[in-house]
N, C-alpha and C positions, 0 to 999 in steps of 0.2 A: 444517187448511190443506192444500189440494190440493198434492201434490208437495213439501210442507214437510219431509219426512224428509231431504231433501238439505241442510238447514241444519246447519251444524256445531254441536257442543255449545256452543262459544264464542258463536255467533250466537244460539242459543236462550237461553243464560244472560243475554245482553244484553236479550232480551225480558223475562225474569224481572225483571231489575233495573229495566227500564222501568216495569213495573206496580207494583213495590215503591215507586217514587218517587211513585206515584199512590194510595198507601194500601193496597194489597193486601199480604198477607204473602208472596206468591209465586204460582207457577203449578204446577199438575200438568201435566206434558207427557209425551206418549208418541209415539214414532215407530212407525208401523204398518208391519210387515214381512209377508212371506209366512208367517212362522212365529209371528205374534202381535204383541207390542209390546215395545219397549225404552224405557228411560228411568229416571231416578232415582225410586225409590219404587214402581215397578211390581211388584217382587218381593213387596211387602206387600199387593198387591191380588189377591183371588181371581180365578182364570181366568174364572169365570162373570161377574163384575163387569166385567172387562176386555172380554169379548166384548159385553156389554150396552152399554158405553161406545162401542165401535167401531160397533156397529149403530145406536145412537141418533145418533151423529155422521155416519153415512153414510160413514165413512172406508174407504179402500182401501189396499192396500200402497203405500208411498211417501208417504203422507200424515202430517201432524203434527197431533196433537190437543193443544189448549191449553185448560185448564179452570181456573176460579177458584172458590174457596169463600169467600164474603163476603156481607154483607148486600146485598140486591138492588140498591139504588141505587148503592152503592160499586162492586159488581162491574160493573154496566152502564157506569158512567163509565170505569172503568179499562180494561175490555175494548173499549169503543168507541174509546178513545184508542189502544189496542194495534192495533185493526183499521186505523186510519188510519196508524199507524207502519209496519205490515207492508205496506200498500198502497204507501207511499212507498219502502220498501226494494225492493219488487218492481217498482217503476216502473209500477204499475197506475193510479195517480192522483196528483195533487198532494196531499201529506198534508193540507193545509188546504182542499182543494177538493172534498171529499166532501160530499154532501148525502144525508140520509136522509128518507124519507117513511113515515109510519105510517098505514095505512088500517084502519078498523074494519069 
C-alpha cells in the first residue's frame, strides 16, 4: 500500500482483525523504511527473503506490505474485502462502489 507506513500499529492491527473475521488467520505486514522493513515477525524472515518481497511488491520506503497465506479462494476473498475496506478508509472510493474487471 503506497504511503501506508504512516498507518499506526493500532490501525494496521484493525486491518488484521478485519481479515480474521473473513476467515484468515491474520496478515503478515511490513512497513518499508529506508533501512529495510519493520513489523511483527520480520526478525524471523531472512534479509534476502525480505528484499525479494519488497522487490516483488514494487514497494518503496514509506509503503506498507500486507500479505496473506491461505488457500487461494479464501485469500482472494479476504484480501479483496480488505482492498475495499482500505479504499474506504483512505476515501479513494465508496467501499461498496468498487468494480473489478478481469481480462484474459
